[in-house]
N, C-alpha and C positions, 0 to 999 in steps of 0.2 A: 415305533419311531426309529428311523434309521439314523442314528447319531453320527456314524462315519460320513454318511452322505451330507448331512447338515453341516458338519465341520468342514467338509470339502468345499461346499458351496460358499460358506462364510469366508473361508480362507481365500477363495478366488475373488471375492468381492472386496477384500480389504483395501487394495489401492484405489478402487473407485469410491469406496466409502470415505477414504481420506480426501479424495478430490472433492467430494460433496461437502466435507468439513471445511475445506478451503473456500468453497463457493459461499457457504454460510458466513464465513468470516469477512469476505469481501462485501457481502450485503450489509453486515454490521457497520463496516467502515463507511459505506455509501450513505446510509441513512443518518449518520451523525449530523446533528444540526437540523436536519429535516424533521426528525422525530422528537426534537427538543433536546434537553440537557441530560438525558439518560446516559448518553455516551459522550466521552471526552472529546475535546477539540484537538486539532493538530498542534496548535499553540494558543496561548492566551496572554493578555496583558491587563493588569489591574492598575488603575491610575488614581484610586481613591486617596492615597497618601502622597501623591506627587507634589513636591514642593522644591522649586529650584530658584535660588537667588538670581536676580537679574544678571549679575556679572557672570555667573557660571552658565546661565542659559545662553548668553552671547558667545561664550567660549565653545559650548557644545554645538550650537546651531548656526552661529554667525549672525543671529538676529538680535538686534539691540532692544532693550526694554528700559522703561524709566528707572533711573538709579534708585536703589533702596527698596524696590518692589520685589515681591516673591511671585514666581510664576506657578500657578496650579492648573489642574485640569479645567477648572471653571474659566480661568483667563483664556485658555486655549479653545474653549467650547467643545471639550471632549466628554465622552460618556465615562461612567465609572469603570467599565470593563468591556473588553472586546474578545470574542472567542471565534477562532477561524477553523472551519471544517473543510472537507473535500469539495463540497458543492456550494457552500454559502458561509456567511459569518453572522454573528449575533452581537448586539449592543445591549449591555445591561445597565439599568438605572433603577435605583430604589427597589431592587429585588425582581424587577420585571425585565425580561429579555425580548427584544424585537429582532427578528431574523430578516435578513435580506432575501430577495427573491433567489431561489436556487437555480443554478444554471451552469453551463460550461464556461470556463474562463471568467468566473465572476469577479476575480481580483481586478481585472481590467476595467470593470464598471465602477470600482471604488475611486471616486474623484478626490485626490489629495494633491492639489496643485499649489497650495499655499498654506502657511501657518498664520492664523489670526490671533493676535495678542491684544486683548482689550479693544477689539473692533478694528485693529489695524492689520491689514493683510500683507504678508511678506512671502515672496516666492519660496517654495519648499527647498530646503537645502539638498545638495546633490547626494549626500550619503543616505538621506531618507528616500530619495527617488530610486537610488540603486537598491536599497533594501526592499522596496516594494516590487521593483522589477525582478529581482532575484526570487522573491517569494512567488510572484506570479508565474515565472518560468517553471519552477519546481512543481507547483500545483497544476498548472496547465498540462505539462507533459505527463504528470502523474495521472491526470484524468484520461489522457489519451491511452496510456498503457493500461489503466484500470479497465476501460471499456473493452480493449482487445483481450486482456487476461480473463475477464469474467466470461467472455464468449468461448475462449479456449477451454476453460475449466468445465463449462457446460458440455463441450464436445467430449471431453474425457469421461464425464459422468454418463453421457449418452452411449459411449462405447460399452460401459458396464451394463446399461439397461438392454442394449441390443444383444449382448451375450446371454442374458437371461432368456431371450427368445431364440437362442441358437444361432444368432447372426454374429459371427466372430470376425474381427478384423486382424490383419497381420501385425506382428510384433513391431515392425519398423514404423508403421503408421501410428500405432498407439503410443509407443515409446517416444517417437519423434515429436508428436504434438504435446505429450506430457512434458518433455524437456524444454520445449519452447515456452510452454506455459510457466514452468518453474522459473525460467530466466526472466520472463515478464514480471512475475510476482516479486522476484528479488529486486529488479529495477524499480518497481513501484514502491516497495518498502524503503529503498534507498532514497528515492525522491521525497517521500513523505517525511522521512527522518531529516533530510537536509532542509526541507521547507521550514520546519520548526527550529532546528538548531542554528541555521544561518541567520534568520531574522532575529533570533534571540541574541546571537553574538553581535549583530549590528546595533541593537538597542541596549547592549550591556551597560554603557555609561550612565543611562538613566536609572539603573537600579540603585545607584548611590543616593538618589534623590527621592526614593519612595516608590518608584515603579516596580511592580512585581510581574516579572515575565517568566513564563513557564512553558516548557515543551509538553505537549500532550503525551500521556503514557499509554492510554488504552488503544487509541488508533494506531500508533506506531507499533505497539506490541502485537496487536492483532494482525497487522499487515505482515510482520515478520513471521508470525506463527503460521499464517496461510502459506507463505513462501516455503517454510520448513516442511509443511505437509506435502507440497508438490515435489520437493526434492526427495522426500521419502518414497513417494509414488514412483519416481524415476528409478530409484535404487531397487525397489521391489520388482519392477518390470525389467530392468536392465541387467541386474546381477546374474540371472540365469544364462544370459548370453556369454558370460565369462565362466560358466560352469559352476557358479555358486548358487545353490538352491534349485528348485524345480520351476519349470516354465509355468506361468499362470494358465490354468485351464480355460479361463474366460477369453483367452487370446488364441487366434488361429496359429497352430503350430507351423514351424518351418517345413517346407516340402522335404521329403526323404528321397535319397538316391540309393541305388544299389551299386556297390563296388565289388568287382570280381575278386574272389579270394581263391588262390590256387589250391589251398587246403580244403576249401569248402566250395565246390563247383557250383552250388546253387546260388552262391553270392550271399552277401550279408548286407542288410539295410542299415544305413547310418543317417543320422540327422545332418543336414547341411550345416547346422550350427556347430556340431561336434563330431566331425568325421574322424574315425580312428586313424591314427598315424601308424604307418608300417615301418 
């Protein structure tokens, strides 16, 4: 067994292996909600204990209710809990969760045009419309970037696979696509983080009346971890260009040029990346 050769090959495949790890993390985020509750949502709200005095409800929403009454989720016709994912959302009642149809820009299909209190419909307050619009924008653009990013990650992985068959691409191509992918994953992680934190902030006043609003931890953490993986890939591939570490052997090396040396008439070969200064 040629251990040095094995170590050499494994070392060359490290950045592509990390790209594969980022790819798997994106898949985990994508199947959240589609595969059930095994994976956490972007954010969720539990309304089981919601109880708002009519006067406070009018202050919060601008919607009047009979004096002396208490507004609960039942009065509003709401489910016990709502969980929002990248591609769909779920409504939980009595321990059972019903999921919406999965699809692109699913938030736009959620119709919340009015609030119904004991059968009386009132137009949705502007701040709730803004909360929905902001959440929709973050999720929608996150979906756009997700689709582009997962394609780019697959390309980086393909570069590693091609290298195994002796087909090597230039450093600028591999590094360029890797850096673009890393930027996409950072943008995706930021949007997913904002999607949960912004809407949580918008609904913060309802927490004082029993609503439990939480940002998802798993999806956000996995998204950031995928971004970190691709940043590390960029560093592994890019640092040798600065003279730090060795160039990855799975990547086509830069062309070499011959520079005439008076002391050595035969000339001396130098990498275009690291030409010797005289």
